[in-house]
N, C-alpha and C positions, 0 to 999 in steps of 0.2 A: 497280552504276553509281552514281556522284555524279550527281545529279539538275541539277548545276550543268553538268555535263562532257554531260549529253546532248542533241542535237544539235537535238534535235525539239521543248525545253520553250518557246521561243518561241510553239506553236500552242497551248500549253495555255490555254482559256476562249478559245479562238475559233469559229468557227463560216461555216455555207456555208446560204442558203436555196436549197430546193430551186426554189421558183418564181422565183428571180430569176438561174437562170442564165444565161449571156450567150449566147445560143443556141442553147443545149441545152433542150428543153423535158421536163419529168419527169410520167411519168404514174404516177395509183395503181391496183392494180388488191386489190380485197378479195376473198379467198377465203372462203367462210362456210359452214359445214354442219354437220352430227355428224360426219360422215366426212373433215372437211378434213383433219387433222393424217394418218389414215391415207393418206388418196389422195397427200398434196404428198409424202409421205417415200418414196411409188413411182415418184415422177414427176422427184424433180429431185433434183440431186449432196448436195446438206449432208443432213448427220445431222437430221430436223424433232422427231423424236421426243426428242433429247437441247435442244431448245430451250426453255427456262421462260418461261412469262407473263409479259409486257411487256418482252420480252430480244429481241433483232435476228441475223439472222447473214447470211453472204453466199451466195448458192445462183448455181445455174446451171440451165439446161435442155439438154441435149444431142440431137443426132439416134440412132439406131442404131448409126451409126457412130464414136460420140464426140467428133463434132463440137460449136463452140459455137451454138447459135442465140440464147440469151438468157441474160443473166445481171443479179443484181438485190440488193438487200438485202430479204431477209425476215426480215416482224417477225410477231411474235407475241402477240396480244392473250388468250385463253385457247385452249382446246384446240380451239374451233370457232369462231375469226375470226384471221385471217391478212391480212398486209396486204404486197405486193408493190409495190418501188418501185427504179425504175429511167427509163432514158432513153424515149422514148415510143415508136419503134419497135421494143423489144426487151418492151417488156409489150402492147404490141397484138401483138407475135408471141405471147408467153405465152400470156397470153386464149384466142387463136384456138385454138392448138395443146395446149390444157391441155382447151378445150372437145370436142374430140374424143374423149379417153378418158374424159369424165364417161357411165360409160353406167348400172351401176345404185348409183352411187355419190349421196349424200344430200349434195349439193357446187353452191353456186352463186359467178358468179363475176362480181363487177359494178365498172363502172370508179369512183371516188372520186372527188372533187374535195377536194384537202388543202390544206394549208398546212402545210407542217412546215419546220422546221429540223434540220441535223445539227450537233452542240457537241461540239468537243474539249474534252475538261475530265475532271482526276483527281481534282477534289473533287465534281465533279457540280451538278446545277442540283436544289434542292430537291422542282421538279414536272417530270417528265418523262414521256414515253408508252413509251417503250423506251431500251433500253441494253445496249450491247455494245461487241465491239472491231472496229476500223476500221483498216484497213494497222498494224495492230499496237499502235494508241492507243485509248483508252477515250472511248468517246463516247458521246451520246445525241440520242436524236432529240425534239425538240420542238414540240407542235401551236401554231408560230407564227412567223411573220415578224420578229416584235420582240423578238429576241434581244439583251440585253446582252454585252458584248463584241465584240473585233477580226470583221469580217466578212473571210473570203477573197475577194479577185482570183478571177478564172478562171483566171489563171499560177500563182498561189500555190496553188492547190486543184491545181492539174495538174502541178506540181513535186510537190507532199507525193505526189499518185499516183505518182508514176515513181519516185521516193526511197522511199516506204513501201511499195509493191504494189498502191493500191487501183485496182481493175479502172478502166479507161474504153477506151472501145470505140473503138480506130484506135490506140491506146497499146501497152499492153501484152495488147489482145482484139483480134482482128481476127471475125467470123462466120468458120461452118467451117471454123474452124481446129480443129485436137485440140487437146482441152482439156488435157489434158499438155503441151502444148507454150506454155501461158498460166498468166498469172499466177494466174486461179482455182483451177489443181491447188494453187498453195500455202493457199489461203485458204477456197475455193468447196466445194470436192470431200471428201465423207469417204471413207477408202478400207476402213472397217470396217464401216458398213451393211449393210443388202441389197440388193437390186437393184432400179435404176433404168434409164430407156434410155438406152441406151451404157454401163451399168457392165461388158460382158464385155469390151470393147474397152478400155476404162479399165484395166480391171484386168491386161488380159493386160502391158500395156505397164508398168505399174507393177511386174508381178512379174520384169520383165525388168532391163531396164537404166533404165528412167525413159524422159520426150521425149525425142526425137532434138537435142529443141532446146527454151532456157528463157531465160526473163530475167532478166541479172546485168547489175549494174552496174559502170562504169569506170573508175575516177579518174584523169583525166589530168593530170599534173604538167605547169604554166607553162601549157602552151595544149592546146587540141582539135587533136587528127590531122585531116586531111583526110577529110571523109566528108560521103556523101548520106545524107539519109534514106531508110528502105528499101531501101538495097542494099548488096552485102555489103562488111566490114572484115576487114582480112587482120592477122596477125601471122608475120614472116617469110614473105610471100607463102605461108601457109599459111590457107582461110578458116576466119573467125573466127563468122561470122554475122551478120544485118542490122541494120541501125541502128536502133532503133526512135526515139528520143527524145535529147534533150539536154537540161542544166541546168548553172545554174551555182546555186550554194548556198552560203552561207556563206565565199563567196570559194575554193572548189573546184567543179572542174569535173568533171560525170558524163556519160558517153553511158549510154543503155538497151540491150543489147544481145542480140538474141536467139543464144545461145549454143551453137556445137557440145559435147558432151560434155566434150572434152579440155580446153576453157580454163573449164571452170564449177568452179572451185578456189578456195575464199574466201581471199585475197591474195594469190593467184597475182601474180609481176610479170611484167610484159612489155612489148615495145616496140610502140606503133603507130603506124607515120610516124615510129620515130624521139623518139616522143615516150614516158618512163619513166612506166610503166601498172600500176594495182591493179585486182584484182577483189575485187569486195565481193559479198556476197549480199544480198536483198532479204528483209528490210524492212534499209536502211541504219540504222545507229545501233545496230541491235537493237531489244529493246524492254524498255520500262519500265515493269513493273508495277503495279498497284493498290499493293501491299506496298511495294514500292520509293518509291513515292510517299509512303504511310504513314511508312516511315521517315526519308527526306526532312523531311517534317514536325517529326516528331517532332526529329532532331537542328537542325534549324532551331529549334525552340520550346527545346530545352534551351541553345542559345548567348545565344537573347535572355533568358531566364531568369538566364542569370551575366552576360552582360554588359550588360544594359538593365535591363530590370526587373519584377518578377512582372506588373504589370499587364499591359505589351506579350505577355509569353509567351501569358498564358490563352486569347486568342483563338486562337492555333496549336494548342494542345493541344484546343480547343473543334470545330476544323476535323475532328481527328483523329477526335476520336468521332461525328462526323455520317457519317464512310463505316466508322470501324468501332465499334460502339460499348460493344462490351466492351473495348476495348484498354487493356489491363493497367498498362501504363508511363505512360500520358496520365491515366487515373482518378487512380492515384494522385498525380504532377507537377500534376493540378489539389487532389487533396486536401490537397497539402503548401504548394501556393501561397495556397489559404484559408485553412490554419493560420497562414501568416507574417502574413496580412493580417485576423489576429483572430477570425475567423467560424470557430470550432474546432467548432462542431455541421455545417456544411457539411462540410468537411473528414471529420469521424468519417461522416458518410454517406455519402463517395464513399468513404473507406476500407470498407463494407462494402460496395460496388459492388465493389471488388479483390476483395476476398474470395468475393464471388459467381463472379467469374468465374475465383479461382484461390485455393480453398479453403487451399492450400499455402503462402499469403504470407506471409511472417515481415513484412516490412516493415512490411505492414498492421496488423497489429500493434503493432507497434514506434512507429507514428505514432501510432495507438490512442491508447497508453500515456500518449504525450508528451500531445498534447493533453486529455485528460481531469486530467494532473498540471497543465498552465495552468490546467484550469479547476477548480480545487482539490477534483475527485473522485479523493481517493487510491483510494479502495479499486476504484474502477474499474479507475484506472491499471493497477494491482499484479494485477489481474485479465489484463488486455492483456498486462501482461511474462510473467507468468507461463505465457499461449499463445504466445508469440512464443520463449520458452527451450524450449517442448515440442518445436514446430514445426522447431527448430534441429536437436535431438536425431535428431529422425524424418528429417530432409534429409540428417544425416549415416550413419545407417542407410541409407539410398537408396541416397549416395552409395559404400559398402560393397558391397551389394548390384549397381551397376551395373559397378565397379571386377574384381568376381568375377565377372560374367556377360563382361564383354570378355575376361580371361586363358582361362576356359573359350570361347569362342570363336574365342582364338589358337590354343590347342592343340589343337583341332578341326580345324584350317584347315591344321596343319601333318599333324597326323595322315591330311587329302585329299592333301596335297602328295606325302606317302611312299607311297600307294598308287596317286596318278597316274604317278608315274614309274617303281614295279616297274610297274604296264599297260604304258606307254611300253617299256620297256627287251623288254618280253618280246615287243611286236612287232617290235622292232627286228633282234632276234635273228632273226625268219624272216625281214624284210624292211630290211635297212640304209639304203634309199631311201624307205621310206615317208612320206610330207612330211608327214602330220598327227602321225604320233608323234613326229616329226623336231622340228615346232613345238614341239610340249607340252614334249618336253627341254629347246627352246630358251628357254620360258617361264619351265620349273620352275628352270632353271640362272640365268635372271637373276634371279629372285627369290631365290635362294638366293647372289646378290651373284659365281656364277661366272661370271665374264664371258667367258674364254676360251672355255672350253666350250659358252657360250651361242652366241657368234658360231661355232665351227665347226657346230653341230646347225643354223643357223639358214642358214647357209651352203649346206648342205647339201639343205633345203630350197627355196630361189632356184635352186640347179644342176637341181634335178629338174623345179620347174615356175616358170617367170620371173614369171607372172601371180599368185603367193600375195601379194595386196597385206601383207595383216596381218603377213607377215614383213619385209616391207622394213620396216615402223614399229618393228617390234622388234629387228632389225638393226642400225639406227641409232641408235638409242637405246644398244644393247649397244656399237656405236663408242665413242659420246661419252663410257660408263664407263669403255672401254680409251684416255681421251685420245685418242683416233684422230679430229679432227674432218674432215678432208680426205675420210678414207673414209667420215664418217657422211653428210658431203653429198653425194656420188656418190651414193648408198643412197636417199637423198632424194629428188634426182631424177630418178632413174632410179624409183624408188615412184611416183614424182608422177605421172609420165608413163603406168606403167602401169595405176595405179588409176582414173585420171581416163575413160583410154580405154576400161575396162571399166563407166565408170557405179561404182566404188566410192569415191562421196563420201567420206564418214565417215572413212575411211584414208588421203585423199588430202588433206581437210583438216587432219586433225594432221598429216601428215608437211610439208603447207604451212606452220604454225604453230611447227613447231620449227627448219626451214627459214630463217624470215622469222627466229627467235631468232639464228639464229647470224650473220644476216648484217648 
């Protein structure tokens, strides 16, 4: 994704001061002691053991039935000191509830007075207490209310929460609601770690079809349909779910709806009150990672380097090194810039750093050779040129090895395909309607470009089992290969309906994307 197309770029270098929030009081609970990490990991929904020092994660506290009792930011100073940050009523409950479970644990719970701010930033401030991901955006927690950059209003923060999935009480999370029906299930619950209070219920729901309801965004064309917050909204007289919130962002209109499974398909089109609408998963706009931000900076730096001046490009590449100190391309480009400015010693030093990051770099030796030549050090220049030549030959050898390995991999894949084909044929001789074997043959025929045979096998699968979601995906692709777009569309629409009803969201989303491309 290009950062210029990222809808939330305007939130870069913005912040919110916890103590300055309108009508919302923030509290801080310190959890401290030799047993703090082990204790918290057994009580909270997040994987506390995976949390690094000076970092934060989102977490929650449930009751035995898997219902939400509290949720908050959990920040880790070190293995023995943690800080829970959240709305006062949620933190008050957390302290009272956790106190009941401290029996033999060496843990203390104490309210703290802090003045902290949450900063959204890809580059990051030079000094911070904690860092983490919040609403799919990189964030930092600072010990100050006096922070540079734009302060978000409560409405801006609420809109960001609605669109990006930041948990807010009575927006996308309600107390005593099953956590699997809330946005917390997306960002505050670990489904891999061991036991915590309410985990048995959460695991049962997740291992079946997921929550009966879950927040999604519906983008409405032209206008909002008629709706009432907290009331159900319908698609062709069929209940979709309750409207939790609404906002306009960048000229686009969005409803936040706690939707039933059938309509939780990304990019699904529908009509709400005769308004053409489309489903979006949360976080809206997808994620724009630190790596993508670094790539964006590098592309901007190169553009400035070529179109403006090396002096203007230099700070951009230096910003990259503040984020990724051993970024090879940035180090090399800065070295080239210093070379162009006549500071050959500095350029050589940076090329040495490139070689520390990547000992196989050919360009680092080439640039060093050029710099030494301009300094009149012919012997050193020839030595660097020789090393560049040696590494070039080495690179060609590695490329030849990689090509040979790829050819061997392809040969093994063909052998495995033939083995599977023989196995499925043996099964079908015993039971011609075996769905697994017919699907397997359909997949093999498709890979061999025998599309008519693939169609017959996959139609047999769906004739025997109309709920076989992945068969709809492959059959629709087969119809497209056979240039039968109408049959592909019919298959996709039926497949999306079946998959969404069963909670098979991965095949449902894939089919919806194919259908959108066709329409």
